[in-house]
C-alpha positions in Angstrom: -17.1 -80.1 32.9 -15.6 -78.4 36.0 -12.0 -77.5 36.5 -10.2 -76.9 39.8 -6.8 -75.6 40.5 -4.9 -76.5 43.6 -2.9 -73.8 45.3 -0.3 -74.7 47.9 -0.1 -72.5 51.0 3.5 -71.4 50.2 2.6 -70.3 46.7 2.0 -66.6 46.2 -1.2 -65.6 44.4 -0.9 -63.5 41.2 -1.4 -59.8 41.9 -3.6 -57.6 39.7 -1.7 -55.3 37.4 -3.0 -52.1 39.1 -4.6 -51.6 42.4 -6.9 -48.8 43.0 -7.7 -47.3 46.4 -11.3 -47.8 47.5 -13.6 -45.0 46.2 -14.7 -42.6 48.9 -18.4 -42.5 49.6 -20.3 -40.1 47.4 -21.2 -37.0 49.2 -23.6 -34.7 47.3 -24.0 -31.2 48.8 -27.2 -29.5 48.1 -26.9 -26.6 45.6 -28.5 -23.4 46.9 -30.8 -21.5 44.6 -29.3 -18.1 44.1 -31.3 -15.4 42.3 -29.2 -13.1 40.1 -28.3 -9.9 41.9 -29.3 -6.6 40.4 -27.1 -3.6 40.9 -28.4 -1.2 43.6 -28.5 1.5 41.0 -31.4 -0.3 39.3 -34.1 2.1 40.5 -37.3 3.4 39.0 -39.5 6.3 40.0 -43.2 6.8 39.2 -46.6 6.2 40.9 -47.9 3.2 42.7 -51.5 2.1 43.1 -53.0 -0.8 45.0 -55.5 -3.6 44.5 -57.4 -5.5 47.1 -60.6 -7.2 47.9 -62.1 -7.4 44.4 -59.1 -9.6 43.3 -58.6 -11.5 46.6 -58.6 -15.2 46.0 -58.3 -15.0 42.2 -55.4 -16.5 40.2 -52.6 -14.1 39.3 -50.7 -14.2 36.0 -48.0 -16.3 37.7 -50.6 -18.9 38.7 -50.5 -18.0 42.4 -53.7 -17.1 44.2 -53.8 -13.4 45.0 -53.7 -12.7 48.7 -54.4 -9.1 49.5 -52.8 -9.6 52.9 -49.4 -10.7 51.4 -46.5 -8.5 50.4 -46.9 -8.9 46.7 -47.2 -6.7 43.6 -48.1 -6.5 40.0 -45.5 -5.2 37.5 -45.7 -5.1 33.7 -42.2 -6.4 32.9 -40.2 -7.7 35.9 -39.9 -11.5 36.1 -42.2 -13.3 38.5 -40.5 -13.8 41.8 -38.5 -10.6 41.5 -38.0 -8.9 44.9 -38.5 -5.1 44.9 -38.2 -2.5 47.6 -40.9 0.2 47.2 -40.4 3.5 49.0 -43.3 6.0 49.4 -41.7 9.4 48.5 -44.3 11.3 50.5 -43.6 9.7 53.9 -40.4 7.7 53.3 -41.9 4.5 54.4 -40.8 1.4 52.5 -41.8 -2.3 52.0 -40.2 -5.2 50.2 -42.6 -7.1 47.8 -42.4 -10.0 45.5 -43.7 -9.7 41.9 -46.5 -12.2 41.3 -48.8 -10.6 38.8 -48.9 -8.7 35.4 -51.2 -5.9 34.3 -51.6 -2.9 32.1 -50.9 0.1 34.3 -52.0 3.6 33.6 -49.3 5.8 32.1 -46.9 7.1 34.9 -47.8 4.2 37.2 -45.0 1.7 37.6 -46.3 -0.8 40.2 -49.6 -2.1 41.6 -49.3 -3.2 45.2 -51.2 -5.6 47.3 -53.5 -4.1 50.0 -51.1 -5.1 52.8 -48.1 -3.4 51.0 -50.2 -0.3 50.4 -51.2 -0.2 54.1 -47.6 -0.4 55.2 -46.8 2.5 52.9 -49.8 4.5 54.3 -51.3 5.0 50.9 -54.6 3.2 51.0 -56.7 6.3 51.4 -55.0 8.3 48.7 -55.0 5.3 46.4 -51.9 6.6 44.5 -48.5 7.6 45.8 -45.2 8.7 44.3 -42.7 5.9 44.8 -39.2 4.8 44.1 -38.5 1.1 43.2 -35.2 -0.6 43.9 -35.0 -4.1 42.4 -33.2 -6.3 44.9 -33.2 -9.6 43.0 -34.6 -10.7 39.7 -36.9 -13.7 39.7 -36.6 -16.5 37.2 -39.7 -16.4 35.1 -41.2 -14.0 32.6 -44.0 -16.4 31.5 -47.6 -15.1 31.1 -46.5 -11.7 30.0 
């Protein structure tokens, strides 16, 4: 059964109880990824070594492939992805590296640098150099410790 209702032209239509304005279109702004900042006073001193060709192309503890020509480093405790400034205390040269690997370092050694980072610090011939580390930003992962 079908019902119809006739509405005359001079009859006003019932109004809804509440009228809402049309919803604005949804705009979603991208959320930038911000690494937690580490105070500039977060500095360490010790000795740096470097590793190169023997490990080139192998997987690091973070799962990345080691590239001896990239500005990366191995640190025993800093989270993967941490960004560190390394300063050679003998010649005052510095580099910024990203932590991508783990390893047991000999006592007194605080970081193991990629070949490229060691070259920039002019320490490849000596093999070991006194350094100061400044943690610029902590990465987000401590996995595979």
